[in-house]
C-alpha positions as CSV (number, residue, x, y, z in Angstrom):
1,M,-25.9,-7.7,1.1
2,P,-24.1,-9.6,4.0
3,L,-20.5,-10.6,4.0
4,Q,-20.7,-14.3,3.3
5,Q,-17.2,-15.4,4.0
6,S,-14.5,-13.4,5.7
7,G,-11.6,-14.8,7.7
8,I,-7.9,-15.7,8.1
9,F,-6.9,-19.1,6.7
10,N,-3.6,-20.9,7.3
11,S,-3.9,-23.1,4.2
12,P,-5.9,-21.1,1.6
13,E,-5.8,-23.8,-1.1
14,E,-7.3,-26.3,1.3
15,T,-9.8,-24.2,3.2
16,L,-11.0,-21.7,0.5
17,D,-13.2,-22.6,-2.4
18,F,-11.6,-20.3,-5.0
19,C,-14.1,-19.1,-7.5
20,P,-14.9,-16.3,-9.9
21,G,-16.7,-13.4,-8.4
22,T,-14.7,-13.4,-5.1
23,F,-12.3,-10.6,-4.1
24,Y,-9.3,-11.7,-2.2
25,I,-6.7,-10.0,0.0
26,D,-3.5,-12.0,0.5
27,I,-1.6,-10.7,3.6
28,C,2.1,-11.5,3.5
29,R,3.2,-12.7,7.0
30,I,6.5,-10.9,7.1
31,G,6.7,-9.6,10.6
32,N,6.9,-5.8,11.0
33,A,6.6,-5.0,7.3
34,D,3.8,-4.5,4.7
35,S,2.9,-6.4,1.6
36,F,-0.6,-7.3,0.3
37,L,-1.8,-8.9,-2.9
38,L,-5.3,-7.8,-3.9
39,W,-6.9,-9.8,-6.6
40,K,-10.1,-11.0,-8.3
41,N,-10.0,-13.6,-11.0
42,T,-6.8,-12.8,-13.0
43,D,-6.5,-9.1,-12.0
44,F,-3.9,-8.4,-9.4
45,M,-2.6,-5.4,-7.4
46,L,0.5,-5.6,-5.2
47,V,0.6,-3.1,-2.4
48,D,4.1,-2.6,-0.9
49,T,7.0,-5.1,-0.9
50,G,8.2,-5.5,2.7
51,N,11.9,-5.6,3.5
52,S,14.6,-6.8,1.1
53,I,14.8,-10.1,3.0
54,N,11.1,-10.7,2.2
55,A,11.6,-10.9,-1.6
56,A,11.5,-14.7,-1.8
57,D,8.3,-14.8,0.2
58,I,6.5,-12.2,-1.9
59,I,7.7,-13.7,-5.2
60,G,6.7,-17.1,-3.9
61,L,3.2,-15.8,-3.4
62,L,3.1,-14.3,-6.9
63,I,4.1,-17.7,-8.2
64,K,1.5,-19.5,-6.1
65,R,-1.2,-17.2,-7.5
66,Q,0.2,-17.6,-11.0
67,V,0.6,-13.8,-11.4
68,T,2.0,-12.9,-14.8
69,R,0.7,-9.4,-14.9
70,L,0.1,-6.7,-12.2
71,K,-2.7,-4.2,-12.9
72,A,-0.8,-2.1,-10.3
73,L,2.2,-2.1,-8.1
74,T,1.8,0.4,-5.3
75,I,4.5,1.7,-3.0
76,T,2.7,3.6,-0.3
77,H,5.9,5.4,0.9
78,F,9.7,5.0,0.8
79,D,10.4,3.2,4.1
80,S,12.5,0.1,3.7
81,D,9.8,-2.1,5.4
82,H,7.4,-1.1,2.6
83,M,9.6,-1.1,-0.5
84,G,12.7,-3.1,0.4
85,A,12.0,-5.9,-2.1
86,Y,10.8,-3.5,-4.8
87,L,13.7,-4.0,-7.2
88,S,13.5,-7.8,-6.8
89,I,9.8,-7.6,-7.7
90,I,10.7,-5.5,-10.7
91,D,13.3,-8.1,-11.8
92,Y,10.8,-10.9,-11.4
93,M,8.1,-9.2,-13.4
94,N,10.8,-8.3,-16.0
95,S,11.7,-12.0,-16.3
96,I,8.1,-12.8,-17.1
97,K,7.9,-9.9,-19.6
98,R,10.9,-11.3,-21.5
99,S,9.4,-14.8,-21.6
100,L,5.9,-13.6,-22.6
101,T,7.1,-10.6,-24.7
102,A,4.3,-8.6,-23.2
103,Q,4.0,-5.9,-20.5
104,T,3.6,-7.3,-17.0
105,I,3.0,-4.1,-14.9
106,E,0.3,-1.7,-16.1
107,H,0.7,1.0,-13.4
108,I,3.2,1.8,-10.7
109,Y,1.8,4.1,-8.0
110,A,4.0,6.2,-5.7
111,R,4.5,9.7,-4.6
112,K,6.9,11.9,-6.6
113,Y,9.1,14.4,-4.9
114,T,10.5,17.7,-6.1
115,A,14.2,18.6,-5.9
116,A,13.5,20.9,-2.9
117,Q,11.8,18.0,-1.1
118,L,14.5,15.5,-2.0
119,D,17.0,18.0,-0.6
120,I,15.6,17.6,2.9
121,I,14.6,14.0,2.9
122,P,16.7,11.7,5.2
123,K,19.4,9.7,3.4
124,D,17.9,6.3,3.9
125,R,14.6,7.4,2.3
126,Y,16.5,9.3,-0.4
127,K,18.3,6.1,-1.3
128,N,15.0,4.2,-1.4
129,Y,13.6,6.9,-3.8
130,V,16.7,6.4,-6.0
131,K,15.9,2.6,-6.0
132,F,12.3,3.4,-6.9
133,I,13.4,5.5,-10.0
134,N,15.9,2.8,-10.9
135,G,13.1,0.2,-10.8
136,I,11.1,2.1,-13.4
137,L,14.1,2.6,-15.6
138,R,14.8,-1.1,-15.3
139,Y,11.3,-2.0,-16.2
140,L,11.5,0.2,-19.3
141,N,14.8,-1.6,-20.2
142,R,16.7,1.7,-19.7
143,Y,19.4,0.0,-17.6
144,E,22.2,2.3,-18.7
145,E,20.3,5.2,-17.0
146,E,20.1,3.7,-13.6
147,F,21.8,5.6,-10.8
148,D,24.8,4.3,-8.8
149,L,23.5,3.4,-5.3
150,E,26.9,3.9,-3.8
151,V,27.4,7.4,-5.2
152,L,23.9,8.9,-5.0
153,P,22.8,11.6,-7.5
154,E,22.1,15.2,-6.6
155,P,18.5,16.0,-5.8
156,G,18.2,18.1,-9.0
157,T,19.5,15.3,-11.1
158,L,17.2,12.8,-9.5
159,A,14.2,15.1,-9.8
160,A,14.9,15.7,-13.5
161,K,14.9,12.0,-14.1
162,A,11.5,11.7,-12.4
163,E,10.3,14.5,-14.6
164,D,11.5,12.7,-17.6
165,L,9.7,9.5,-16.6
166,F,6.5,11.0,-15.4
167,G,6.1,14.4,-17.0
168,A,5.7,17.8,-15.2
169,G,4.0,18.2,-11.9
170,A,4.2,17.1,-8.3
171,G,2.2,15.1,-5.8
172,L,0.6,11.7,-6.4
173,W,2.0,10.0,-9.5
174,I,0.7,7.1,-11.6
175,F,3.0,5.4,-14.0
176,P,2.9,5.7,-17.0
177,Y,0.4,8.6,-16.6
178,K,0.3,11.4,-14.1
179,T,-2.9,11.4,-12.1
180,N,-5.7,13.7,-12.9
181,L,-7.8,15.1,-10.1
182,N,-10.4,12.4,-10.3
183,S,-8.1,9.5,-10.6
184,H,-9.1,6.0,-9.5
185,L,-8.1,2.5,-10.5
186,S,-10.4,-0.2,-11.7
187,L,-9.1,-3.6,-10.8
188,D,-11.9,-5.0,-12.9
189,D,-15.5,-4.1,-13.6
190,T,-16.5,-4.7,-9.9
191,V,-13.5,-3.6,-7.9
192,Q,-12.6,0.1,-7.6
193,I,-9.7,1.8,-5.9
194,W,-10.1,5.4,-4.8
195,W,-7.2,7.6,-3.6
196,L,-7.9,9.5,-0.5
197,N,-4.5,11.0,0.4
198,R,-3.3,14.6,0.3
199,F,-2.3,15.5,-3.2
200,D,0.6,17.7,-2.1
201,S,3.5,16.5,0.1
202,Y,3.8,17.1,3.9
203,L,7.5,17.8,3.3
204,K,8.0,21.6,3.4
205,A,10.9,23.9,3.8
206,G,11.8,24.3,7.5
207,V,10.5,20.9,8.6
208,S,12.4,19.9,11.7
209,A,14.4,16.7,12.0
210,K,12.2,15.8,14.9
211,T,9.0,15.8,12.7
212,M,10.6,14.7,9.5
213,A,9.9,11.0,9.9
214,G,6.3,11.7,10.8
215,N,5.9,13.9,7.7
216,I,7.3,11.2,5.5
217,N,4.8,8.7,7.0
218,N,2.0,11.2,6.4
219,D,2.9,11.2,2.7
220,S,1.8,7.6,2.5
221,L,-0.6,6.8,-0.3
222,I,-4.0,6.2,1.2
223,F,-6.7,4.4,-0.7
224,K,-10.0,2.7,-0.4
225,V,-11.0,-0.5,-2.2
226,I,-14.7,-0.9,-3.0
227,Y,-16.3,-4.1,-4.0
228,S,-20.0,-3.9,-4.3
229,D,-21.2,-2.7,-0.8
230,K,-18.0,-3.8,1.0
231,S,-14.8,-1.8,1.4
232,V,-11.2,-2.0,2.6
233,L,-9.2,1.1,3.8
234,F,-5.4,1.1,3.5
235,L,-3.5,3.7,5.6
236,G,0.2,3.0,5.0
237,D,2.2,4.4,7.9
238,M,0.1,7.6,8.3
239,G,0.5,9.3,11.6
240,Q,-2.0,11.1,13.9
241,S,-1.7,14.5,12.2
242,G,-2.3,13.0,8.8
243,L,-5.2,11.0,10.1
244,N,-6.7,14.2,11.5
245,D,-6.4,15.8,8.1
246,L,-8.2,12.8,6.6
247,L,-11.0,13.3,9.0
248,L,-11.2,16.9,8.2
249,Y,-11.2,16.6,4.4
250,N,-12.4,13.1,3.6
251,S,-14.4,11.8,6.6
252,F,-17.3,10.9,4.4
253,Y,-15.2,8.2,2.6
254,L,-13.5,6.6,5.6
255,R,-16.1,4.1,6.9
256,S,-15.0,0.7,5.8
257,D,-15.5,-3.0,6.7
258,I,-11.8,-3.8,6.8
259,I,-9.0,-1.4,7.8
260,K,-5.2,-1.8,7.5
261,I,-4.2,-0.1,10.7
262,A,-1.6,2.6,10.1
263,H,2.0,2.3,11.0
264,H,1.9,-1.3,12.2
265,G,-0.5,-0.5,15.0
266,H,1.4,2.4,16.6
267,K,-0.9,3.9,19.2
268,L,-0.6,7.4,17.8
269,S,-1.7,6.0,14.4
270,S,-4.8,4.4,15.9
271,P,-6.7,7.1,17.8
272,K,-10.0,6.0,19.1
273,Y,-11.9,8.8,17.4
274,F,-10.5,7.8,14.0
275,I,-11.2,4.1,14.4
276,E,-14.8,4.9,15.5
277,E,-15.2,6.9,12.3
278,V,-14.1,3.9,10.2
279,C,-16.1,1.4,12.3
280,P,-14.3,-1.7,11.0
281,V,-15.3,-5.3,11.2
282,I,-11.7,-6.5,10.8
283,S,-8.5,-4.6,11.6
284,L,-5.2,-5.8,10.1
285,V,-2.0,-4.9,12.0
286,T,1.2,-5.7,10.2
287,T,3.4,-6.6,13.1
288,T,4.3,-9.6,15.2
289,L,2.5,-9.5,18.5
290,K,4.7,-12.1,20.1
291,S,7.9,-10.1,19.7
292,A,6.3,-6.7,20.1
293,P,6.8,-6.3,23.9
294,D,10.6,-6.8,23.3
295,N,10.7,-4.5,20.3
296,A,11.3,-0.9,21.5
297,A,10.4,0.5,18.1
298,F,6.9,-1.1,18.1
299,G,6.0,-1.6,21.8
300,N,3.3,-3.9,23.0
301,R,0.7,-3.5,20.3
302,L,-2.1,-5.5,21.9
303,E,-1.8,-3.6,25.2
304,E,-1.8,-0.3,23.4
305,L,-4.7,-1.2,21.1
306,I,-7.1,-2.5,23.7
307,S,-6.1,0.0,26.5
308,E,-8.6,2.6,25.3
309,N,-11.4,0.2,24.7
310,I,-11.4,0.9,21.0
311,N,-13.7,-1.2,18.8
312,F,-11.4,-2.6,16.2
313,G,-13.6,-5.5,15.3
314,T,-11.5,-8.7,14.9
315,I,-7.8,-7.7,15.2
316,V,-5.4,-9.7,13.1
317,F,-1.7,-9.5,13.8
318,S,-0.4,-10.6,10.4
319,G,3.0,-11.6,11.6
320,D,1.7,-14.2,14.1
321,V,0.0,-16.7,11.9
322,R,2.0,-19.6,10.6
323,G,2.8,-19.9,6.9
324,D,3.6,-17.5,4.1
325,Y,0.4,-15.5,3.9
326,S,-3.1,-15.3,5.1
327,T,-6.2,-14.7,2.9
328,I,-9.4,-12.7,3.4
329,A,-12.1,-13.6,1.0
330,I,-15.0,-11.3,0.3
331,R,-17.8,-13.3,-1.3
332,Y,-21.4,-12.7,-2.2
333,V,-24.3,-15.1,-2.7
334,E,-25.1,-13.5,-6.1
335,P,-22.7,-11.7,-8.4
336,K,-23.3,-8.0,-8.3
337,I,-21.9,-5.7,-11.0
338,F,-20.3,-2.6,-9.4
339,T,-22.2,0.6,-9.8
340,A,-20.2,3.7,-8.9
341,N,-21.6,5.4,-5.8
342,T,-22.6,8.9,-6.9
343,S,-21.3,10.2,-3.6
344,I,-17.8,9.2,-4.6
345,I,-17.9,10.4,-8.1
346,G,-16.4,13.9,-8.0
347,Y,-14.1,13.2,-5.1
348,R,-11.0,15.3,-5.4
349,P,-7.6,15.0,-3.6
350,W,-7.0,17.7,-1.1
């Protein structure tokens, strides 16, 4: 069935005919940071929360979409440009919970680290992990158990609190339940989310400081959204070695109509052989092209992305479009109830 409407719109309320049966992706335009709102009808999933300075923009989008309940809040990894506004989002959803006297977040998805892994993680990510645990404590109204962000807890203490919140085990975690080996999320009867990332962490004893950041990025939660015969692949900040592992263990599941390019379009996170495997129609890059040539951390994304003649489909630099967010709509002529692809049933994290 063909994609009937797909595009980037500056004024969604004026240019889109919102209707039941359409799956939407709102792309927050917050420069070199990530935040997406996936939704269909009244079911919502928020993926990452940008930097702390982006809190008002993201909350504004939640208000615009009249979000009173998140089916899932996903933090792909613990970089500040992916979870900086996390506590602000928790506070906002808590304020709704108090007014409605009902739960407002069904699942919180993120990776849990062991004490040994927390012992070697860089301080900035460690502090973000503390914030992540504090956010869940706050959502559960266990304010008195929150950790002091000025005097950070020891890794063993922090890991013990995570065990208390999530139960025993390591790897990919789903709040309030630990994932099983066949875990997936149903946004509704027609939209399925399948986790494709490595179950265990890339952080191992002996990891050098030089490769530490790359290993943390490789720990990004990777997932594929499937709506009827269309799909969207989210790659977090995964680096080249992580993408190579995805190709090795999960290549069958990678082909997708839309791809969120890994690591804001970093060349090493967009190798030609990987993009060709995905074969996207639209590629989303969460960076600002205009400022990229002057940004040593990000480089000239456009020059990098087109230099190897890679077929990205339509490239969208999310930071360059005016307004608070852009919207991609996936719509079909006839409603189609999702039937699980038998080739996906039985998938297991590696």
